[in-house]
N, C-alpha and C positions, 0 to 999 in steps of 0.2 A: 780735885775731889768735888763731887756734886754737893751743892748746898741744900740741905733738908732742914725745915723748921725744927727747932729744938722742942717745940710744943706741938709736934705733928699729931700726936694722939688726941690732944685736946681739940685741935682744929678739925680733924676728921669727925670728932664727936659733935662739934658745932654744926658741921655740914649734915650729919645724920639727923640732928635735932631739927634743922631747917626743913629737911625733907618731910618729916612726920608732922610738924606744925603747919607747914604749907598745905599738906593734904587735908588736915583737919579744917583749916581756914577756908579752903576752896569748897569743901563739902558743906560747911555751914552756909556759905553764900548761895550754893545751889538749892539748899533746902528752903531758904528764905524766898527764893525765886520760884517756889512750888515745883521743883524738879528733883525731888528727893530720890526718885527712882533712878536718876542718872547721875547722882552725886558722886559715886565712886569712880565711874568712868571719866567724868568731867575733871575730877581731881588729877587723874593720871595723865590725861591728854593736855592739860593746861600748859605743861612744859616748863614750869618754874620751880618745881620741887627739887631739882638737882642743881640749882644755881649755886648752892653753897660749895659743891664740889668744883664747879667751874671756876669760882673765885679762888679757891684754894690752889688749883692747878695753875691759874694765871699768876698767883703770887710766887709759886715755886719757879715758874719760868722766868719771871723778872729777877728773882733772887739769884738765878744762875746766869744772868747777863742778857737775857732776851729782851729787847726793847718792847714796851707795852704796845706800841703802835703796830707791831707785827703779829699780835695775838688777837685772834678773831673769836668772839664769844656770842655776839648777838646777830651779826650779819656777815655777809661775804663768807659763808660756810660751805658753799657748794664746791665740790671737786669733780673733775671728769671721771667717768667710769668707762668701762669697755663694753659691758653688756647693756648699759643704759647711759643716757647723756651725762647725767650728774647724780651725785649723792650728797645730801646735806648732812655734814657731820656736826657734832655738838661743840667741838673746839678745833680750830685749825691754826697752825703757825706757818706763815710764809715769810721768809727772810731774804731780801734782795732778789726777789723773783723766783726763789726756790722753795719747794715744799719741805718743811722741816719736820712737822708732826701733825697727826690727826688723831682725835680721841672721841670715844663714845662713853656717855655716862648713862647707865640704864638701871632700872629698878623693877621690882615686882612684889606686889602684895597679894594676899588671897582675895577671893577664894579660888579663882580659876588658874591653878598652877599648871595643869596639864597642857592645855592648848598654848598658854603663854610661854611655857618653857620651850615647846617646839618652835614657836614663832621667834623667840629670842635666839635660839640656836641657829636657825636658818638665817636670821638677820646677821648674826655675828660672822658666820662662815661666808655668806654671800657678799657682805660688805667688804671684807678683807680680800677675798678672791677677785672681786671686781676691781678694786684699787690696784692690786699687785699686777693684774693683767694689763691694766691701763699704764702702769709704770713701765712694765716691760716693753710696751708698744710706744713709749716715748711721749706720753701725755704730759709729763711734768718737765719738759725740756731737759736741762742738764742737772736737775736736782739729784743730790746724793740720795741714798736709800733713806726714805723718811721713817720716823718712829711712829708706830701705831700702838695705841693703848685702849684697853677696855676696862671700865670700872663698873662693878655690879653690886647693887644693894638689894638684898632679899629680906622679906619679912620672915622673922623667926617665929613660927607658930606650929601647932600640932600638924596641920596639913602639909607644911613644907618639910617637917621632920619625919613624917611617917613613911614607912616602906610602901612602894607603889608596885602593883602587879604589872607584868609585861606580857603581851600577846606574842606568841612565836608560832604562827600557823605553818610556816615552811622551813625556816632555818633558825638555829639558836642564836641569841644575841651574845655579845661578848660577856664573859662571866662577871666582870667587874660592875656591870649594870644591874645584875640580878639582886633583888632585895634592897635596892637603894631608894632613898628619899629624893625629892626634888632638890633639896639642899645639897646632897651628895652629887647629884647629877650636874648641878651648876659647877661644883668644884671640879669634877672631871672635865666638863666642857672647857672651862677657862684654862685649866692646866694644859689640855691638849691643843687649844688655840695657840698657846705660847710655844709648846714643844714642836708643833708643826710650822712654826715661824709665820703664822698668819698675823700674829700680833707680837710686838716686842716685849710687852709686859701686860699683866692683868692683875686686878685686885678684887677680892671677894669679901664683902662685908655683910653681916646679918644682924638684925636687930628686931626686937619685939616692938610693937607700937608703944606700949607704956614706957619701956626703958629707952626706946629710941628718942622719944620727946625730951628725955633728960640728957641726951647726948651719949648714951651708953650703947655699945655695939660689941660684936665679937668678930674675930677673923678665924674661920674654921681651919684654914690650911696655911701652914708655915711658909709655903712657897708662893702664896698669893696675898701677901701682906702689903699694906699701903706703903710702908717704908721702903720696900724693894721697888715698888712701882715708881715712887718719886726719885729714888736713887738712880734707877735706870733712865728716867726722863732727864734728870739733871745732868747725868753723864753725857747723854746724847747732845744736849744743848751746848755743853762745854766743848765737845768735839767739833760741832758745826761752827761755833764762833771762833775757835782757834784756827780753823781752816780758812776763815774769812779775814783774819787779821793781816 
């Protein structure tokens, strides 16, 4: 049985709080540096706001028997691609020369949900397709099928919850997209990434800025909850280690 922290909800909450507090801290530093107009972007690209999730995943990996030395969080994150030389993932697990798991931790806050949603969608699809094609072509030597995961944290606000219009100049879009918000579109995206086996598991979290700083969040979809994400990952690690014993 996979090992999942008994206080998983509280630990996810702490990771959510770390995200919002880090953004706020980075924005304050930018304003002091007289770059207030770039504060929001700088906070996003600084790359440290999702560290709480990285640490949580690392703890779950070690709890399920994966030695810490094989978990890469800060460096050695590049993996071969097929359409490009390498892709830098957010977390990589390589055990005894075999690729075990690779994960992405992504977030989005307002106000530019439209373009960012399309970019995130293309990134998620392209990243997985690139890796699986490289895997098929033997890029990872004799590695068994690795586990791929995608964790998404979205700002819960009026713009992310409101219905968005769709242009259909030539052909109708699939009906499930009509009248949807960006929040719902992320839910559909993550669910389909898993159902199409581009990723083994995905989790979708939403939080307002005010509540997020307190560690409070919501999980809009029952099939995209954190506990399922970590159970799937823990089970995979157990299977890999059992095969190496």
